[in-house]
C-alpha positions in Angstrom: 68.1 75.3 101.4 69.4 77.8 103.8 71.4 75.2 105.9 72.9 74.0 102.4 74.1 77.1 101.2 75.7 77.9 104.5 77.5 74.4 104.6 78.8 74.9 100.9 79.8 78.5 101.5 81.9 77.2 104.7 83.5 74.3 102.4 84.6 76.7 99.8 86.1 79.4 102.7 87.3 76.5 104.3 89.5 74.6 101.4 90.4 78.3 100.1 92.1 79.2 103.8 93.6 75.7 104.0 95.5 75.8 100.8 96.1 79.4 101.1 98.0 78.1 103.9 99.4 75.5 102.9 101.4 77.4 99.8 102.1 80.6 102.2 103.6 77.9 104.4 105.8 76.5 101.5 106.7 80.3 100.4 107.4 81.7 103.6 109.6 78.5 104.9 111.9 78.4 101.7 115.3 80.2 102.6 115.4 81.7 99.2 111.8 82.7 98.9 111.6 85.4 96.2 109.1 88.0 96.1 107.6 86.9 92.3 107.2 83.6 93.5 104.1 81.1 92.1 103.5 79.5 95.6 102.9 83.2 96.5 100.8 83.8 94.0 98.5 80.9 94.8 98.5 81.5 98.3 97.2 85.2 97.5 94.7 83.6 95.2 93.0 81.2 97.7 93.3 83.7 100.6 91.4 86.4 97.9 89.0 83.4 97.2 88.3 83.3 100.9 87.8 86.6 101.6 85.5 86.7 98.5 83.1 83.9 99.7 83.0 85.5 103.3 81.9 88.8 102.2 79.4 87.2 99.8 77.9 84.8 102.8 77.6 87.7 104.6 75.7 90.0 102.0 73.4 87.1 101.3 72.4 85.7 104.7 73.0 88.7 107.5 73.8 92.2 105.9 70.6 91.7 103.5 69.6 95.8 104.1 71.3 98.8 102.3 73.8 100.2 102.3 75.9 97.4 104.3 74.5 94.8 101.3 76.0 96.6 98.5 79.2 97.3 100.6 79.9 93.7 101.6 79.2 92.9 97.8 81.5 95.4 96.7 84.2 93.8 99.1 83.6 90.6 97.4 84.0 91.3 94.2 87.1 93.2 95.0 88.4 90.1 96.9 87.7 88.3 93.5 89.4 90.7 91.2 92.4 90.2 93.4 92.0 86.2 93.2 91.9 86.6 89.7 94.9 89.0 89.8 97.0 86.6 91.4 95.9 83.7 89.1 96.7 86.1 86.0 100.2 86.8 87.9 101.0 82.9 88.5 99.8 82.5 84.8 102.3 85.0 82.9 105.1 83.9 85.2 104.9 80.4 84.1 103.8 81.1 80.1 106.8 82.0 77.5 104.8 84.2 75.4 105.4 88.0 75.8 101.9 89.1 77.4 103.4 92.3 78.5 101.5 91.4 81.3 98.4 93.0 80.2 96.3 89.9 82.0 97.9 91.2 85.6 97.4 95.0 84.6 94.0 94.7 84.0 93.2 92.2 86.9 95.0 95.3 89.3 92.7 97.8 87.5 89.4 95.5 88.1 90.5 95.4 91.5 89.5 98.8 92.5 86.7 99.5 89.6 84.1 98.0 92.2 84.9 100.9 94.6 83.4 103.9 91.7 81.2 101.9 89.6 77.5 101.0 90.3 76.5 97.7 91.9 74.9 96.5 88.3 78.3 96.3 86.6 79.9 94.2 89.0 78.8 90.9 87.6 79.6 91.9 83.9 83.1 92.9 85.4 84.0 89.7 87.0 82.2 87.6 84.1 85.0 89.4 82.2 87.8 89.0 84.3 86.7 85.2 84.3 87.0 84.6 80.6 90.1 86.6 80.5 91.2 83.8 83.2 89.7 81.2 80.8 92.0 82.3 78.3 95.0 82.1 80.7 94.1 78.5 81.5 93.8 77.5 77.9 97.0 79.0 76.9 98.7 77.4 79.9 97.1 74.2 78.9 98.6 74.4 75.5 102.1 75.1 76.1 102.2 73.0 79.1 101.0 69.7 77.2 103.7 70.3 74.9 106.9 70.1 77.1 105.5 67.9 79.5 105.6 64.0 79.9 104.0 61.5 82.4 102.8 62.1 85.6 103.4 66.0 85.1 101.3 65.8 82.1 98.5 64.3 84.1 99.0 66.8 86.7 98.5 69.4 84.3 95.2 67.9 82.7 93.9 67.5 86.7 94.6 71.4 87.0 92.8 72.5 84.0 89.8 70.3 84.8 89.4 71.2 88.3 89.8 75.1 87.3 86.7 74.2 84.8 84.8 72.9 87.2 85.2 75.8 89.4 84.9 78.4 87.0 81.3 76.9 86.1 80.7 77.1 89.4 81.9 80.3 89.7 79.1 81.2 86.9 76.5 79.9 88.6 77.3 81.6 91.9 76.2 84.9 90.9 73.6 86.5 91.7 72.0 85.7 88.0 72.8 81.8 88.6 70.6 82.5 91.9 67.5 84.2 90.1 67.7 81.5 88.0 66.9 78.9 90.3 67.9 77.8 94.2 69.0 74.5 92.5 71.5 75.6 90.0 72.8 78.3 92.8 73.4 75.1 95.4 74.9 73.5 92.4 76.9 76.2 91.7 78.6 76.2 95.0 79.0 72.4 94.9 80.9 73.0 91.6 83.2 75.6 93.2 83.8 73.5 96.4 85.0 70.6 94.3 86.8 72.4 91.7 88.8 74.3 94.7 89.6 71.0 96.6 91.0 69.2 93.7 93.0 72.6 92.3 94.4 72.8 95.7 95.3 69.5 96.1 97.1 68.7 92.9 98.7 72.0 92.9 100.3 71.3 96.5 101.1 67.7 95.8 102.4 67.6 92.3 105.7 69.4 90.5 103.2 70.5 87.5 103.8 73.9 87.5 107.0 74.2 89.4 108.8 72.1 86.6 107.7 73.8 83.7 111.5 75.3 83.5 112.7 71.7 82.7 114.2 72.8 79.4 116.9 75.6 81.2 118.0 72.4 83.5 119.5 70.3 81.1 122.8 70.0 79.8 124.0 66.8 78.5 122.4 63.3 76.9 124.3 60.2 76.6 123.2 56.9 75.0 125.9 54.5 76.3 126.1 50.7 75.1 126.3 48.0 77.9 129.9 47.4 77.3 130.3 51.1 77.7 130.7 52.4 74.6 129.2 55.7 73.3 126.4 55.3 70.8 125.0 58.8 70.6 125.5 62.4 72.5 123.9 65.6 72.7 124.6 69.0 74.4 122.0 71.5 75.2 124.4 73.5 76.3 127.7 74.1 74.6 130.7 72.9 76.4 133.8 72.2 74.2 136.0 71.1 76.9 134.1 67.7 77.4 135.4 64.4 76.6 132.2 62.6 75.8 133.6 59.3 74.8 135.8 59.3 78.0 132.8 60.8 80.2 130.7 58.2 78.6 133.1 55.3 79.8 133.4 56.8 83.3 129.8 56.8 83.8 129.6 53.6 82.6 132.3 51.9 85.3 130.5 53.9 87.8 127.2 52.7 87.3 128.8 49.0 87.5 130.9 49.5 90.4 127.6 50.5 92.4 125.9 47.2 90.8 128.4 45.3 91.9 128.3 46.8 95.4 124.2 46.7 96.3 124.0 43.8 94.2 121.3 45.0 91.6 120.4 44.4 88.4 118.3 47.3 87.5 121.3 49.8 87.4 121.2 53.5 88.6 118.4 55.8 88.8 119.7 59.0 90.1 123.1 60.3 91.2 124.0 63.9 92.5 127.3 65.0 91.6 128.1 68.8 92.8 125.4 70.9 91.5 124.2 68.2 88.7 121.7 65.6 89.0 122.8 62.3 86.7 119.3 60.6 85.4 119.6 57.3 84.5 116.8 55.0 82.6 117.7 51.8 81.0 117.5 49.7 77.9 118.1 46.0 77.2 121.6 46.6 75.7 122.2 50.2 76.4 121.3 53.2 79.3 120.3 56.7 78.4 121.6 59.3 80.9 120.5 62.7 81.2 122.5 65.1 82.8 120.7 67.9 84.5 121.0 71.1 86.9 117.7 69.5 89.0 116.2 66.1 89.4 112.5 67.5 88.4 110.2 64.4 87.9 109.2 65.3 84.2 113.2 65.1 83.3 112.9 61.4 84.6 109.7 61.1 82.6 111.2 62.4 79.3 114.4 60.4 79.5 112.6 57.3 80.4 110.2 58.3 77.1 113.3 58.7 75.0 114.8 55.4 76.0 111.5 53.6 75.1 111.4 55.6 71.6 115.4 55.1 71.1 115.0 51.0 71.8 112.0 50.9 69.6 113.7 52.3 66.7 117.5 51.1 67.2 116.9 48.0 69.6 117.8 45.7 67.1 121.0 47.8 65.5 122.5 47.4 69.7 121.9 44.0 70.2 124.0 43.4 66.9 126.2 46.7 67.2 129.6 46.2 66.2 131.0 49.9 66.5 129.6 51.6 63.7 127.6 54.9 64.4 126.2 55.4 61.2 122.9 53.7 61.8 122.2 56.1 64.6 122.4 59.4 62.9 118.9 60.4 62.6 118.9 60.2 66.7 119.0 64.1 67.0 115.6 63.9 65.2 114.5 61.9 67.9 116.0 64.2 70.9 114.8 67.2 69.3 111.8 66.0 69.5 111.4 64.8 73.1 113.8 67.9 74.2 
């Protein structure tokens, strides 16, 4: 089993270093990078996890004599606490709740405790941090589920699933897990490896976390009948200088012009104008237009979801539209439910 343990430990270290380098590279390569940045927090998370696994592997296989064994175990737990602290920072940066940074502060305190407490308390301390991390991911799921849609919501599900898989692997990888049985220990290492692989891949390839501030990016929503008549308009940011009827006619005219130029029947999808992005979704007899500050994928999903529901509720009315807007007075309820 020694060789299997070494292979699984090596897998944890390799993927942790890989994703740590990916996120650090994304952060460092951004000319507008900030110290408090999710990508930097995730890179510290994965780097800390790799150091934790390296220290544990050395203590388990080579430094089996005292005091070096306890010293490397303590270093491993310090790295683990630093890993969980980075996770707490990332979660509290995303969540809108006023947590007063309690999770982060507890993580920082926990990082230094292995230097002063007996070894027998290392595992209970790590378990307490792991439980707090599970609470954090539950809060994240609750919040993210309520404000996302489409592919972004799917990404959130994968992030949570990967975290739970890794969390179970982390619990079984402890000394207690090894004492229960070597097969449990090996399975736990495997689960931790799979959890890291899925967690890192989804985080690095999806906008799940980077787009959770979508509600701060939306400006206006228009529903425009095919003839260019404004059917519904909603401002997320108050701007009394906007002539909504004229704007709707202009948008319809631009879309018709580009359809004529490109010989396309599908209409526009995204248009960038200055500091704004104009996102389109098309129904059978109307077009929904969302003006936003950034072309988030979650916003594309939301405007399409709104279009589908608007079509379902008002499609028949729009096909027989004669200019009366009274039938659409409940559209604000639909807008508020999605945006």
